[in-house]
C-alpha positions in Angstrom: 28.2 68.8 92.1 26.2 65.9 93.3 22.4 65.7 93.2 21.8 66.6 96.9 24.0 69.6 96.6 22.2 70.8 93.5 18.8 70.4 95.3 20.0 72.5 98.3 21.2 75.2 95.9 17.9 75.1 94.0 15.8 75.3 97.2 18.0 78.2 98.5 17.5 80.2 95.2 13.8 79.5 95.4 13.6 80.8 98.9 15.4 84.0 98.0 13.1 84.5 95.0 9.9 84.0 97.2 11.1 86.3 100.0 12.5 89.1 97.8 9.2 90.8 97.1 8.5 91.0 100.9 11.7 93.1 101.4 10.8 96.7 102.2 7.0 96.4 101.7 4.4 98.2 103.7 1.7 96.3 105.7 -1.7 98.1 105.6 -4.5 97.6 108.1 -7.9 99.0 107.6 -11.5 98.5 108.9 -12.8 99.0 105.4 -13.8 95.9 103.4 -16.0 97.7 100.8 -15.8 100.8 98.8 -17.0 104.1 100.4 -20.5 105.3 99.8 -18.9 108.1 97.7 -16.7 105.8 95.6 -17.2 106.0 91.8 -16.3 103.7 89.0 -13.3 104.8 86.9 -12.1 104.7 83.3 -8.4 104.1 82.6 -6.4 104.6 79.5 -3.0 102.7 79.8 -0.1 104.2 77.9 2.6 102.9 80.2 2.0 99.2 80.8 4.9 98.9 83.3 3.4 101.7 85.4 -0.1 100.1 85.2 1.2 96.7 86.4 2.7 98.1 89.6 0.8 101.4 90.4 -3.0 101.4 90.3 -6.1 103.2 91.6 -7.6 101.3 94.6 -10.5 103.6 95.3 -11.8 107.0 94.1 -14.0 109.1 96.3 -15.8 112.4 95.1 -18.0 114.4 97.4 -19.4 118.0 97.5 -18.2 120.0 100.5 -20.4 122.3 102.5 -19.1 125.2 100.5 -20.4 123.7 97.2 -17.0 122.6 95.8 -16.4 119.1 94.7 -13.6 117.3 96.5 -11.7 114.4 95.3 -9.6 111.6 97.0 -7.8 108.9 95.1 -6.1 106.0 96.8 -3.1 104.9 94.6 -1.4 101.6 95.5 2.1 100.3 94.7 2.2 96.5 94.2 5.9 96.5 93.2 8.6 95.3 95.6 10.4 98.6 95.3 9.5 102.3 95.9 7.8 104.0 93.0 8.1 107.7 92.2 5.4 109.3 90.1 4.0 112.7 89.0 0.3 113.4 88.9 -2.0 116.1 87.8 -5.8 116.7 88.1 -7.7 118.7 85.6 -11.3 119.6 86.7 -14.1 119.6 84.1 -17.4 121.3 83.9 -20.8 119.7 83.0 -20.0 119.9 79.3 -16.5 118.3 79.7 -14.5 121.5 79.3 -11.4 121.9 81.3 -11.7 124.6 84.1 -8.6 126.7 84.0 -6.8 126.6 87.3 -3.3 127.5 88.7 -3.6 124.3 90.8 -3.6 122.1 87.7 0.2 121.5 87.8 2.3 118.2 88.0 2.9 117.2 91.6 5.4 114.5 92.9 4.5 111.5 94.9 6.6 108.6 96.2 4.9 105.4 97.2 6.7 102.7 99.3 6.8 99.1 98.1 3.5 97.6 98.9 2.3 101.0 100.2 -0.5 103.4 99.3 -0.9 107.2 98.9 -4.0 109.4 98.8 -4.1 112.0 96.1 -6.4 115.0 96.9 -7.9 117.9 95.0 -10.6 120.5 95.3 -12.5 121.8 92.3 -11.4 125.4 91.5 -15.0 126.5 91.1 -18.5 125.2 91.8 -18.7 124.4 88.0 -16.3 121.5 88.6 -18.3 118.3 88.3 -15.8 115.8 86.9 -12.1 115.4 86.7 -9.2 113.9 84.7 -6.2 112.4 86.5 -2.9 111.9 84.7 -0.1 109.9 86.2 3.4 109.3 84.8 6.6 107.8 86.1 9.1 110.3 87.5 12.0 107.9 88.3 
């Protein structure tokens, strides 16, 4: 193979590599350019590095409803070039850090498209719920 042909092949392979991550991604438009007033900082413990690389929390919002129960919304983004399936569970905690027993604290499934985002939501099972613990694992 001559030099010119080899360069054409290399450029073609490079173009495919650069365009591949764009296949099947989701474009997102928002008027928001800063965290919400109810956004909170988060602490993350990483046990699955591959999951952490592609799926991560964009924003976490916690607010008390008119009924006195804490509500939670977590925006989870998928930066991978393929769809990610995950399971998630939220345990609500009281002011002392104890888990509040709830039949709603079960593993739920979620599928996030490549480049997409999903919002995980939960409501505290009692007015004693002031904090939470989110657990996420791969399910594919």
